[in-house]
All heavy atoms as TSV, in Angstrom:
chain	resi	resn	atom	element	x	y	z
A	1	MET	N	N	90.862	74.279	76.366
A	1	MET	CA	C	90.501	75.063	77.555
A	1	MET	C	C	89.151	74.617	78.078
A	1	MET	O	O	88.240	74.329	77.313
A	1	MET	CB	C	90.444	76.552	77.164
A	1	MET	CG	C	90.082	77.439	78.329
A	1	MET	SD	S	89.827	79.200	77.968
A	1	MET	CE	C	91.380	79.624	77.259
A	2	LYS	N	N	89.027	74.587	79.391
A	2	LYS	CA	C	87.753	74.138	79.999
A	2	LYS	C	C	86.666	75.206	79.762
A	2	LYS	O	O	86.976	76.422	79.803
A	2	LYS	CB	C	87.947	73.978	81.481
A	2	LYS	CG	C	88.855	72.785	81.837
A	2	LYS	CD	C	89.181	72.826	83.310
A	2	LYS	CE	C	88.222	72.017	84.111
A	2	LYS	NZ	N	88.563	71.936	85.505
A	3	GLU	N	N	85.451	74.758	79.541
A	3	GLU	CA	C	84.348	75.663	79.315
A	3	GLU	C	C	84.073	76.418	80.566
A	3	GLU	O	O	84.061	75.945	81.657
A	3	GLU	CB	C	83.132	74.862	78.919
A	3	GLU	CG	C	81.949	75.772	78.520
A	3	GLU	CD	C	80.810	74.922	78.029
A	3	GLU	OE1	O	81.013	73.901	77.358
A	3	GLU	OE2	O	79.672	75.299	78.340
A	4	GLY	N	N	83.861	77.790	80.421
A	4	GLY	CA	C	83.485	78.623	81.570
A	4	GLY	C	C	84.680	79.107	82.344
A	4	GLY	O	O	84.531	79.818	83.338
A	5	VAL	N	N	85.923	78.800	81.969
A	5	VAL	CA	C	87.100	79.296	82.642
A	5	VAL	C	C	87.758	80.332	81.788
A	5	VAL	O	O	88.086	80.124	80.627
A	5	VAL	CB	C	88.074	78.117	82.933
A	5	VAL	CG1	C	89.369	78.623	83.563
A	5	VAL	CG2	C	87.444	77.044	83.737
A	6	ARG	N	N	88.024	81.521	82.417
A	6	ARG	CA	C	88.653	82.603	81.669
A	6	ARG	C	C	90.149	82.319	81.595
A	6	ARG	O	O	90.738	81.880	82.578
A	6	ARG	CB	C	88.465	83.925	82.388
A	6	ARG	CG	C	87.068	84.510	82.212
A	6	ARG	CD	C	86.965	85.810	82.915
A	6	ARG	NE	N	87.948	86.753	82.426
A	6	ARG	CZ	C	87.996	88.048	82.773
A	6	ARG	NH1	N	87.135	88.499	83.603
A	6	ARG	NH2	N	88.931	88.833	82.265
A	7	PRO	N	N	90.763	82.669	80.438
A	7	PRO	CA	C	92.229	82.544	80.380
A	7	PRO	C	C	92.864	83.559	81.317
A	7	PRO	O	O	92.315	84.615	81.597
A	7	PRO	CB	C	92.541	82.818	78.908
A	7	PRO	CG	C	91.320	83.554	78.393
A	7	PRO	CD	C	90.158	83.115	79.218
A	8	THR	N	N	94.046	83.195	81.801
A	8	THR	CA	C	94.800	84.124	82.691
A	8	THR	C	C	95.267	85.324	81.900
A	8	THR	O	O	95.783	85.193	80.792
A	8	THR	CB	C	96.005	83.409	83.289
A	8	THR	OG1	O	95.530	82.234	83.945
A	8	THR	CG2	C	96.664	84.272	84.295
A	9	SER	N	N	95.042	86.526	82.475
A	9	SER	CA	C	95.470	87.732	81.796
A	9	SER	C	C	96.937	87.999	82.062
A	9	SER	O	O	97.443	87.774	83.171
A	9	SER	CB	C	94.597	88.885	82.376
A	9	SER	OG	O	95.091	90.112	81.911
A	10	PRO	N	N	97.670	88.586	81.090
A	10	PRO	CA	C	99.066	88.871	81.275
A	10	PRO	C	C	99.318	90.141	82.093
A	10	PRO	O	O	100.407	90.472	82.432
A	10	PRO	CB	C	99.624	89.028	79.875
A	10	PRO	CG	C	98.425	89.484	79.055
A	10	PRO	CD	C	97.232	88.805	79.698
A	11	VAL	N	N	98.236	90.884	82.439
A	11	VAL	CA	C	98.432	92.126	83.214
A	11	VAL	C	C	98.502	91.793	84.676
A	11	VAL	O	O	98.025	90.741	85.153
A	11	VAL	CB	C	97.265	93.103	82.942
A	11	VAL	CG1	C	97.201	93.525	81.497
A	11	VAL	CG2	C	95.908	92.533	83.360
A	12	SER	N	N	99.142	92.694	85.408
A	12	SER	CA	C	99.249	92.537	86.849
A	12	SER	C	C	97.901	92.716	87.541
A	12	SER	O	O	96.975	93.351	86.928
A	12	SER	CB	C	100.309	93.471	87.429
A	12	SER	OG	O	99.757	94.769	87.449
A	13	ALA	N	N	97.763	92.270	88.772
A	13	ALA	CA	C	96.499	92.396	89.508
A	13	ALA	C	C	96.085	93.845	89.619
A	13	ALA	O	O	94.932	94.183	89.628
A	13	ALA	CB	C	96.617	91.755	90.886
A	14	ALA	N	N	97.100	94.724	89.755
A	14	ALA	CA	C	96.771	96.182	89.905
A	14	ALA	C	C	96.230	96.800	88.632
A	14	ALA	O	O	95.616	97.849	88.642
A	14	ALA	CB	C	98.032	96.950	90.327
A	15	GLU	N	N	96.430	96.118	87.468
A	15	GLU	CA	C	95.931	96.654	86.216
A	15	GLU	C	C	94.671	95.933	85.695
A	15	GLU	O	O	94.100	96.335	84.711
A	15	GLU	CB	C	97.012	96.500	85.135
A	15	GLU	CG	C	98.254	97.300	85.451
A	15	GLU	CD	C	99.376	97.006	84.487
A	15	GLU	OE1	O	99.409	95.910	83.918
A	15	GLU	OE2	O	100.217	97.864	84.311
A	16	GLU	N	N	94.219	94.887	86.395
A	16	GLU	CA	C	93.036	94.184	85.973
A	16	GLU	C	C	91.762	95.004	86.187
A	16	GLU	O	O	91.652	95.758	87.101
A	16	GLU	CB	C	92.918	92.871	86.760
A	16	GLU	CG	C	93.894	91.781	86.373
A	16	GLU	CD	C	93.636	90.497	87.092
A	16	GLU	OE1	O	92.570	90.349	87.748
A	16	GLU	OE2	O	94.525	89.658	87.075
A	17	PRO	N	N	90.804	94.823	85.278
A	17	PRO	CA	C	89.513	95.492	85.460
A	17	PRO	C	C	88.890	95.096	86.780
A	17	PRO	O	O	89.182	94.018	87.316
A	17	PRO	CB	C	88.678	94.957	84.311
A	17	PRO	CG	C	89.660	94.475	83.281
A	17	PRO	CD	C	90.819	94.029	84.080
A	18	ILE	N	N	88.089	95.985	87.379
A	18	ILE	CA	C	87.472	95.723	88.684
A	18	ILE	C	C	85.972	95.867	88.557
A	18	ILE	O	O	85.439	96.746	87.915
A	18	ILE	CB	C	87.942	96.833	89.712
A	18	ILE	CG1	C	89.464	96.799	89.836
A	18	ILE	CG2	C	87.325	96.587	91.038
A	18	ILE	CD1	C	90.000	97.915	90.708
A	19	VAL	N	N	85.285	94.971	89.270
A	19	VAL	CA	C	83.838	95.092	89.458
A	19	VAL	C	C	83.661	95.561	90.887
A	19	VAL	O	O	84.025	94.911	91.842
A	19	VAL	CB	C	83.129	93.747	89.254
A	19	VAL	CG1	C	81.630	93.910	89.508
A	19	VAL	CG2	C	83.323	93.219	87.833
A	20	PHE	N	N	83.097	96.783	91.041
A	20	PHE	CA	C	82.756	97.322	92.370
A	20	PHE	C	C	81.327	96.905	92.653
A	20	PHE	O	O	80.398	97.180	91.899
A	20	PHE	CB	C	82.862	98.842	92.359
A	20	PHE	CG	C	84.268	99.345	92.252
A	20	PHE	CD1	C	84.777	99.789	91.020
A	20	PHE	CD2	C	85.112	99.426	93.353
A	20	PHE	CE1	C	86.059	100.256	90.902
A	20	PHE	CE2	C	86.379	99.885	93.230
A	20	PHE	CZ	C	86.877	100.332	92.015
A	21	VAL	N	N	81.137	96.226	93.773
A	21	VAL	CA	C	79.824	95.778	94.223
A	21	VAL	C	C	79.487	96.552	95.470
A	21	VAL	O	O	80.221	96.516	96.452
A	21	VAL	CB	C	79.759	94.260	94.441
A	21	VAL	CG1	C	78.357	93.844	94.891
A	21	VAL	CG2	C	80.184	93.493	93.222
A	22	ILE	N	N	78.349	97.254	95.482
A	22	ILE	CA	C	77.900	98.017	96.651
A	22	ILE	C	C	76.524	97.520	97.048
A	22	ILE	O	O	75.588	97.608	96.276
A	22	ILE	CB	C	77.854	99.546	96.364
A	22	ILE	CG1	C	79.238	100.042	95.910
A	22	ILE	CG2	C	77.335	100.275	97.586
A	22	ILE	CD1	C	79.243	101.488	95.523
A	23	ASP	N	N	76.437	97.017	98.270
A	23	ASP	CA	C	75.164	96.549	98.849
A	23	ASP	C	C	75.289	96.505	100.346
A	23	ASP	O	O	76.290	96.134	100.873
A	23	ASP	CB	C	74.824	95.159	98.314
A	23	ASP	CG	C	73.362	94.873	98.396
A	23	ASP	OD1	O	72.758	95.066	99.482
A	23	ASP	OD2	O	72.757	94.476	97.389
A	24	ASP	N	N	74.252	96.953	101.024
A	24	ASP	CA	C	74.272	96.941	102.507
A	24	ASP	C	C	73.836	95.614	103.086
A	24	ASP	O	O	73.931	95.377	104.284
A	24	ASP	CB	C	73.440	98.115	103.071
A	24	ASP	CG	C	72.005	98.084	102.593
A	24	ASP	OD1	O	71.661	97.327	101.702
A	24	ASP	OD2	O	71.216	98.875	103.183
A	25	ASP	N	N	73.333	94.709	102.237
A	25	ASP	CA	C	72.951	93.388	102.718
A	25	ASP	C	C	74.123	92.440	102.540
A	25	ASP	O	O	74.578	92.149	101.446
A	25	ASP	CB	C	71.772	92.875	101.820
A	25	ASP	CG	C	71.329	91.448	102.179
A	25	ASP	OD1	O	72.000	90.764	102.897
A	25	ASP	OD2	O	70.233	91.110	101.665
A	26	PRO	N	N	74.705	91.994	103.693
A	26	PRO	CA	C	75.896	91.158	103.654
A	26	PRO	C	C	75.746	89.874	102.798
A	26	PRO	O	O	76.713	89.477	102.116
A	26	PRO	CB	C	76.161	90.782	105.135
A	26	PRO	CG	C	75.349	91.749	105.906
A	26	PRO	CD	C	74.246	92.207	105.050
A	27	LEU	N	N	74.601	89.255	102.813
A	27	LEU	CA	C	74.403	88.015	102.031
A	27	LEU	C	C	74.436	88.371	100.498
A	27	LEU	O	O	75.009	87.601	99.719
A	27	LEU	CB	C	73.073	87.364	102.396
A	27	LEU	CG	C	73.047	86.730	103.821
A	27	LEU	CD1	C	71.658	86.179	104.108
A	27	LEU	CD2	C	74.092	85.656	103.923
A	28	MET	N	N	73.769	89.429	100.103
A	28	MET	CA	C	73.776	89.807	98.665
A	28	MET	C	C	75.183	90.253	98.251
A	28	MET	O	O	75.646	89.863	97.173
A	28	MET	CB	C	72.769	90.943	98.465
A	28	MET	CG	C	72.651	91.329	96.989
A	28	MET	SD	S	72.056	89.962	95.926
A	28	MET	CE	C	70.376	89.893	96.407
A	29	LEU	N	N	75.823	91.007	99.106
A	29	LEU	CA	C	77.206	91.474	98.787
A	29	LEU	C	C	78.130	90.298	98.621
A	29	LEU	O	O	78.903	90.217	97.663
A	29	LEU	CB	C	77.671	92.371	99.920
A	29	LEU	CG	C	79.031	93.063	99.738
A	29	LEU	CD1	C	79.005	94.000	98.554
A	29	LEU	CD2	C	79.409	93.818	101.006
A	30	GLY	N	N	78.055	89.352	99.514
A	30	GLY	CA	C	78.912	88.169	99.486
A	30	GLY	C	C	78.586	87.297	98.258
A	30	GLY	O	O	79.481	86.757	97.560
A	31	GLY	N	N	77.307	87.119	97.977
A	31	GLY	CA	C	76.889	86.285	96.848
A	31	GLY	C	C	77.286	86.862	95.528
A	31	GLY	O	O	77.821	86.141	94.695
A	32	LEU	N	N	77.075	88.168	95.310
A	32	LEU	CA	C	77.501	88.793	94.077
A	32	LEU	C	C	78.976	88.773	93.908
A	32	LEU	O	O	79.507	88.502	92.819
A	32	LEU	CB	C	76.956	90.216	93.966
A	32	LEU	CG	C	75.469	90.384	93.752
A	32	LEU	CD1	C	75.046	91.833	93.898
A	32	LEU	CD2	C	75.085	89.885	92.384
A	33	SER	N	N	79.695	89.035	94.984
A	33	SER	CA	C	81.128	89.061	94.944
A	33	SER	C	C	81.671	87.673	94.586
A	33	SER	O	O	82.566	87.539	93.712
A	33	SER	CB	C	81.740	89.455	96.302
A	33	SER	OG	O	81.370	90.793	96.610
A	34	SER	N	N	81.105	86.627	95.178
A	34	SER	CA	C	81.547	85.275	94.884
A	34	SER	C	C	81.240	84.892	93.433
A	34	SER	O	O	82.062	84.249	92.772
A	34	SER	CB	C	80.815	84.257	95.799
A	34	SER	OG	O	81.252	84.456	97.127
A	35	LEU	N	N	80.069	85.329	92.945
A	35	LEU	CA	C	79.690	85.057	91.554
A	35	LEU	C	C	80.719	85.631	90.573
A	35	LEU	O	O	81.195	84.966	89.682
A	35	LEU	CB	C	78.312	85.589	91.282
A	35	LEU	CG	C	77.841	85.498	89.837
A	35	LEU	CD1	C	77.653	84.044	89.416
A	35	LEU	CD2	C	76.531	86.266	89.630
A	36	PHE	N	N	81.030	86.905	90.748
A	36	PHE	CA	C	82.006	87.589	89.865
A	36	PHE	C	C	83.405	86.979	89.972
A	36	PHE	O	O	84.076	86.799	88.989
A	36	PHE	CB	C	82.011	89.093	90.098
A	36	PHE	CG	C	80.741	89.785	89.757
A	36	PHE	CD1	C	80.124	90.649	90.634
A	36	PHE	CD2	C	80.103	89.556	88.520
A	36	PHE	CE1	C	78.917	91.281	90.326
A	36	PHE	CE2	C	78.896	90.175	88.204
A	36	PHE	CZ	C	78.311	91.036	89.115
A	37	ARG	N	N	83.824	86.685	91.203
A	37	ARG	CA	C	85.123	86.033	91.381
A	37	ARG	C	C	85.201	84.663	90.767
A	37	ARG	O	O	86.226	84.246	90.251
A	37	ARG	CB	C	85.483	85.980	92.883
A	37	ARG	CG	C	85.864	87.297	93.453
A	37	ARG	CD	C	86.368	87.167	94.911
A	37	ARG	NE	N	86.659	88.494	95.465
A	37	ARG	CZ	C	86.008	89.088	96.397
A	37	ARG	NH1	N	84.921	88.485	96.932
A	37	ARG	NH2	N	86.281	90.305	96.824
A	38	SER	N	N	84.067	83.950	90.727
A	38	SER	CA	C	84.029	82.603	90.217
A	38	SER	C	C	84.352	82.551	88.697
A	38	SER	O	O	84.714	81.540	88.176
A	38	SER	CB	C	82.715	81.905	90.477
A	38	SER	OG	O	81.691	82.427	89.639
A	39	ILE	N	N	84.164	83.684	88.030
A	39	ILE	CA	C	84.458	83.710	86.568
A	39	ILE	C	C	85.753	84.510	86.326
A	39	ILE	O	O	86.047	84.928	85.261
A	39	ILE	CB	C	83.341	84.267	85.749
A	39	ILE	CG1	C	82.946	85.672	86.178
A	39	ILE	CG2	C	82.152	83.322	85.817
A	39	ILE	CD1	C	81.970	86.369	85.248
A	40	GLY	N	N	86.560	84.722	87.457
A	40	GLY	CA	C	87.875	85.290	87.310
A	40	GLY	C	C	87.953	86.795	87.336
A	40	GLY	O	O	88.991	87.376	86.982
A	41	LEU	N	N	86.900	87.473	87.745
A	41	LEU	CA	C	86.919	88.931	87.841
A	41	LEU	C	C	87.480	89.406	89.182
A	41	LEU	O	O	87.218	88.779	90.205
A	41	LEU	CB	C	85.533	89.515	87.585
A	41	LEU	CG	C	84.922	89.226	86.222
A	41	LEU	CD1	C	83.463	89.693	86.174
A	41	LEU	CD2	C	85.728	89.957	85.149
A	42	ARG	N	N	88.131	90.489	89.121
A	42	ARG	CA	C	88.606	91.153	90.364
A	42	ARG	C	C	87.432	91.917	90.956
A	42	ARG	O	O	86.773	92.669	90.240
A	42	ARG	CB	C	89.750	92.107	90.078
A	42	ARG	CG	C	90.319	92.820	91.227
A	42	ARG	CD	C	91.550	93.658	90.786
A	42	ARG	NE	N	91.877	94.635	91.802
A	42	ARG	CZ	C	92.593	95.688	91.561
A	42	ARG	NH1	N	93.028	95.964	90.342
A	42	ARG	NH2	N	92.862	96.543	92.512
A	43	VAL	N	N	87.162	91.782	92.253
A	43	VAL	CA	C	86.006	92.386	92.882
A	43	VAL	C	C	86.421	93.214	94.067
A	43	VAL	O	O	87.281	92.798	94.851
A	43	VAL	CB	C	84.997	91.322	93.319
A	43	VAL	CG1	C	83.794	91.952	94.064
A	43	VAL	CG2	C	84.509	90.490	92.171
A	44	GLU	N	N	85.783	94.365	94.221
A	44	GLU	CA	C	85.887	95.176	95.443
A	44	GLU	C	C	84.501	95.268	96.014
A	44	GLU	O	O	83.626	95.867	95.401
A	44	GLU	CB	C	86.430	96.616	95.111
A	44	GLU	CG	C	87.890	96.636	94.623
A	44	GLU	CD	C	88.847	96.317	95.694
A	44	GLU	OE1	O	88.590	96.561	96.889
A	44	GLU	OE2	O	89.921	95.796	95.368
A	45	ALA	N	N	84.268	94.666	97.166
A	45	ALA	CA	C	82.930	94.647	97.801
A	45	ALA	C	C	82.894	95.782	98.861
A	45	ALA	O	O	83.738	95.837	99.724
A	45	ALA	CB	C	82.709	93.307	98.459
A	46	LEU	N	N	81.856	96.589	98.738
A	46	LEU	CA	C	81.683	97.730	99.632
A	46	LEU	C	C	80.247	97.806	100.157
A	46	LEU	O	O	79.335	97.311	99.496
A	46	LEU	CB	C	81.979	99.038	98.884
A	46	LEU	CG	C	83.324	99.046	98.122
A	46	LEU	CD1	C	83.316	100.110	97.085
A	46	LEU	CD2	C	84.466	99.200	99.086
A	47	THR	N	N	80.071	98.375	101.346
A	47	THR	CA	C	78.755	98.420	101.940
A	47	THR	C	C	78.045	99.810	101.682
A	47	THR	O	O	76.883	99.937	102.034
A	47	THR	CB	C	78.803	98.188	103.435
A	47	THR	OG1	O	79.668	99.151	104.022
A	47	THR	CG2	C	79.319	96.757	103.707
A	48	SER	N	N	78.728	100.753	101.111
A	48	SER	CA	C	78.105	102.042	100.820
A	48	SER	C	C	78.848	102.788	99.683
A	48	SER	O	O	80.023	102.563	99.445
A	48	SER	CB	C	78.097	102.944	102.063
A	48	SER	OG	O	79.389	103.411	102.360
A	49	ALA	N	N	78.101	103.677	99.010
A	49	ALA	CA	C	78.737	104.504	97.995
A	49	ALA	C	C	79.764	105.427	98.633
A	49	ALA	O	O	80.771	105.718	98.035
A	49	ALA	CB	C	77.647	105.275	97.267
A	50	THR	N	N	79.509	105.878	99.880
A	50	THR	CA	C	80.455	106.728	100.517
A	50	THR	C	C	81.801	106.006	100.711
A	50	THR	O	O	82.862	106.621	100.503
A	50	THR	CB	C	79.905	107.104	101.933
A	50	THR	OG1	O	78.677	107.792	101.769
A	50	THR	CG2	C	80.863	108.018	102.692
A	51	GLU	N	N	81.748	104.739	101.016
A	51	GLU	CA	C	82.993	103.979	101.154
A	51	GLU	C	C	83.768	103.912	99.842
A	51	GLU	O	O	84.993	104.046	99.860
A	51	GLU	CB	C	82.610	102.539	101.552
A	51	GLU	CG	C	83.776	101.693	101.973
A	51	GLU	CD	C	83.340	100.290	102.460
A	51	GLU	OE1	O	82.156	100.041	102.678
A	51	GLU	OE2	O	84.234	99.458	102.571
A	52	LEU	N	N	83.071	103.858	98.694
A	52	LEU	CA	C	83.695	103.877	97.383
A	52	LEU	C	C	84.386	105.219	97.154
A	52	LEU	O	O	85.527	105.300	96.677
A	52	LEU	CB	C	82.683	103.583	96.301
A	52	LEU	CG	C	83.204	103.730	94.911
A	52	LEU	CD1	C	84.179	102.599	94.550
A	52	LEU	CD2	C	82.035	103.708	93.912
A	53	LEU	N	N	83.670	106.301	97.503
A	53	LEU	CA	C	84.176	107.633	97.192
A	53	LEU	C	C	85.283	108.096	98.149
A	53	LEU	O	O	85.932	109.105	97.884
A	53	LEU	CB	C	83.007	108.645	97.254
A	53	LEU	CG	C	81.954	108.381	96.189
A	53	LEU	CD1	C	80.748	109.306	96.398
A	53	LEU	CD2	C	82.543	108.526	94.789
A	54	GLU	N	N	85.537	107.412	99.251
A	54	GLU	CA	C	86.558	107.791	100.219
A	54	GLU	C	C	87.947	107.489	99.693
A	54	GLU	O	O	88.928	107.938	100.264
A	54	GLU	CB	C	86.317	107.086	101.553
A	54	GLU	CG	C	85.154	107.683	102.302
A	54	GLU	CD	C	84.840	106.917	103.566
A	54	GLU	OE1	O	85.372	105.779	103.791
A	54	GLU	OE2	O	84.084	107.435	104.393
A	55	HIS	N	N	88.069	106.684	98.658
A	55	HIS	CA	C	89.369	106.286	98.157
A	55	HIS	C	C	89.483	106.600	96.661
A	55	HIS	O	O	88.448	106.561	95.935
A	55	HIS	CB	C	89.590	104.789	98.323
A	55	HIS	CG	C	89.430	104.340	99.765
A	55	HIS	ND1	N	90.394	104.597	100.687
A	55	HIS	CD2	C	88.447	103.727	100.423
A	55	HIS	CE1	C	90.039	104.094	101.848
A	55	HIS	NE2	N	88.801	103.571	101.713
A	56	PRO	N	N	90.666	107.001	96.213
A	56	PRO	CA	C	90.799	107.297	94.751
A	56	PRO	C	C	90.526	105.993	93.921
A	56	PRO	O	O	90.916	104.935	94.337
A	56	PRO	CB	C	92.272	107.728	94.607
A	56	PRO	CG	C	92.923	107.488	95.914
A	56	PRO	CD	C	91.880	107.156	96.947
A	57	LEU	N	N	89.894	106.195	92.829
A	57	LEU	CA	C	89.567	105.060	91.949
A	57	LEU	C	C	90.774	104.776	91.070
A	57	LEU	O	O	91.419	105.674	90.553
A	57	LEU	CB	C	88.353	105.382	91.084
A	57	LEU	CG	C	87.047	105.571	91.826
A	57	LEU	CD1	C	85.925	105.984	90.863
A	57	LEU	CD2	C	86.683	104.328	92.606
A	58	PRO	N	N	91.089	103.531	90.874
A	58	PRO	CA	C	92.236	103.160	90.031
A	58	PRO	C	C	91.888	103.464	88.537
A	58	PRO	O	O	90.745	103.467	88.148
A	58	PRO	CB	C	92.416	101.657	90.198
A	58	PRO	CG	C	91.073	101.171	90.749
A	58	PRO	CD	C	90.478	102.344	91.437
A	59	ALA	N	N	92.939	103.726	87.791
A	59	ALA	CA	C	92.729	104.067	86.347
A	59	ALA	C	C	92.716	102.732	85.523
A	59	ALA	O	O	93.616	102.490	84.702
A	59	ALA	CB	C	93.839	104.992	85.865
A	60	VAL	N	N	91.725	101.913	85.786
A	60	VAL	CA	C	91.522	100.677	85.028
A	60	VAL	C	C	90.060	100.587	84.658
A	60	VAL	O	O	89.203	101.206	85.288
A	60	VAL	CB	C	91.933	99.424	85.901
A	60	VAL	CG1	C	93.431	99.467	86.225
A	60	VAL	CG2	C	91.120	99.299	87.087
A	61	PRO	N	N	89.715	99.792	83.618
A	61	PRO	CA	C	88.315	99.601	83.300
A	61	PRO	C	C	87.576	99.038	84.545
A	61	PRO	O	O	88.072	98.167	85.252
A	61	PRO	CB	C	88.361	98.577	82.182
A	61	PRO	CG	C	89.717	98.700	81.596
A	61	PRO	CD	C	90.602	99.074	82.723
A	62	SER	N	N	86.388	99.618	84.825
A	62	SER	CA	C	85.643	99.216	85.968
A	62	SER	C	C	84.173	99.158	85.650
A	62	SER	O	O	83.709	99.765	84.705
A	62	SER	CB	C	85.856	100.249	87.118
A	62	SER	OG	O	87.242	100.350	87.420
A	63	CYS	N	N	83.443	98.477	86.551
A	63	CYS	CA	C	82.014	98.308	86.477
A	63	CYS	C	C	81.460	98.496	87.890
A	63	CYS	O	O	82.101	98.018	88.831
A	63	CYS	CB	C	81.664	96.937	85.889
A	63	CYS	SG	S	79.930	96.561	85.927
A	64	LEU	N	N	80.363	99.111	88.024
A	64	LEU	CA	C	79.712	99.336	89.312
A	64	LEU	C	C	78.374	98.564	89.337
A	64	LEU	O	O	77.532	98.783	88.468
A	64	LEU	CB	C	79.477	100.793	89.561
A	64	LEU	CG	C	78.706	101.172	90.803
A	64	LEU	CD1	C	79.459	100.742	92.055
A	64	LEU	CD2	C	78.433	102.673	90.848
A	65	VAL	N	N	78.242	97.675	90.295
A	65	VAL	CA	C	76.965	97.003	90.537
A	65	VAL	C	C	76.444	97.562	91.863
A	65	VAL	O	O	77.009	97.333	92.913
A	65	VAL	CB	C	77.157	95.471	90.623
A	65	VAL	CG1	C	75.842	94.783	90.902
A	65	VAL	CG2	C	77.759	94.940	89.346
A	66	LEU	N	N	75.329	98.294	91.790
A	66	LEU	CA	C	74.845	99.058	92.889
A	66	LEU	C	C	73.407	98.632	93.291
A	66	LEU	O	O	72.583	98.481	92.419
A	66	LEU	CB	C	74.864	100.565	92.540
A	66	LEU	CG	C	74.313	101.558	93.547
A	66	LEU	CD1	C	75.133	101.586	94.790
A	66	LEU	CD2	C	74.236	102.933	92.927
A	67	ASP	N	N	73.224	98.473	94.579
A	67	ASP	CA	C	71.883	98.175	95.087
A	67	ASP	C	C	71.030	99.452	94.959
A	67	ASP	O	O	71.241	100.441	95.685
A	67	ASP	CB	C	71.982	97.753	96.538
A	67	ASP	CG	C	70.655	97.566	97.245
A	67	ASP	OD1	O	69.601	97.608	96.575
A	67	ASP	OD2	O	70.664	97.304	98.442
A	68	ILE	N	N	70.119	99.483	93.986
A	68	ILE	CA	C	69.348	100.720	93.724
A	68	ILE	C	C	68.240	100.936	94.747
A	68	ILE	O	O	67.649	101.990	94.725
A	68	ILE	CB	C	68.767	100.706	92.300
A	68	ILE	CG1	C	67.821	99.525	92.100
A	68	ILE	CG2	C	69.885	100.723	91.282
A	68	ILE	CD1	C	67.038	99.657	90.802
A	69	SER	N	N	67.971	99.999	95.626
A	69	SER	CA	C	66.909	100.176	96.610
A	69	SER	C	C	67.451	100.731	97.914
A	69	SER	O	O	66.779	100.750	98.905
A	69	SER	CB	C	66.180	98.872	96.873
A	69	SER	OG	O	67.048	97.910	97.458
A	70	LYS	N	N	68.723	101.214	97.912
A	70	LYS	CA	C	69.305	101.758	99.087
A	70	LYS	C	C	68.604	103.089	99.425
A	70	LYS	O	O	68.197	103.841	98.535
A	70	LYS	CB	C	70.793	102.024	98.949
A	70	LYS	CG	C	71.581	100.727	98.742
A	70	LYS	CD	C	73.009	101.016	98.513
A	70	LYS	CE	C	73.764	101.587	99.699
A	70	LYS	NZ	N	73.649	100.878	100.937
A	71	PRO	N	N	68.489	103.444	100.719
A	71	PRO	CA	C	67.926	104.760	101.086
A	71	PRO	C	C	68.753	105.922	100.466
A	71	PRO	O	O	69.997	105.773	100.381
A	71	PRO	CB	C	68.042	104.781	102.614
A	71	PRO	CG	C	68.208	103.377	102.998
A	71	PRO	CD	C	68.872	102.674	101.852
A	72	SER	N	N	68.090	106.943	100.010
A	72	SER	CA	C	68.788	108.022	99.315
A	72	SER	C	C	69.824	108.750	100.220
A	72	SER	O	O	70.748	109.346	99.697
A	72	SER	CB	C	67.772	109.059	98.778
A	72	SER	OG	O	67.043	109.558	99.831
A	73	SER	N	N	69.674	108.664	101.476
A	73	SER	CA	C	70.638	109.312	102.392
A	73	SER	C	C	71.989	108.668	102.403
A	73	SER	O	O	72.973	109.212	102.824
A	73	SER	CB	C	70.086	109.372	103.782
A	73	SER	OG	O	69.923	108.057	104.299
A	74	THR	N	N	72.094	107.395	101.887
A	74	THR	CA	C	73.386	106.693	101.857
A	74	THR	C	C	74.021	106.574	100.511
A	74	THR	O	O	75.066	106.118	100.376
A	74	THR	CB	C	73.224	105.275	102.427
A	74	THR	OG1	O	72.341	104.543	101.622
A	74	THR	CG2	C	72.737	105.269	103.839
A	75	VAL	N	N	73.374	107.105	99.506
A	75	VAL	CA	C	73.897	106.983	98.133
A	75	VAL	C	C	74.670	108.261	97.762
A	75	VAL	O	O	74.407	109.305	98.183
A	75	VAL	CB	C	72.768	106.753	97.076
A	75	VAL	CG1	C	73.334	106.797	95.664
A	75	VAL	CG2	C	72.070	105.473	97.387
């Protein structure tokens, strides 16, 4: 196996763990999303916490990467 390449998971895309990335800076959002996808992770990129909470969360292992310097009115 090539170094740095994750093996393919036997689970469907709907069951794969998700990394939720929330950032209002488009460059940071895109960069982090690309980084996580480059190692084979499923990514949901969002511009606000409100956007995340508007939809039901899937019942799969998840991780949240949040821009902590966001104004408190948008978190």
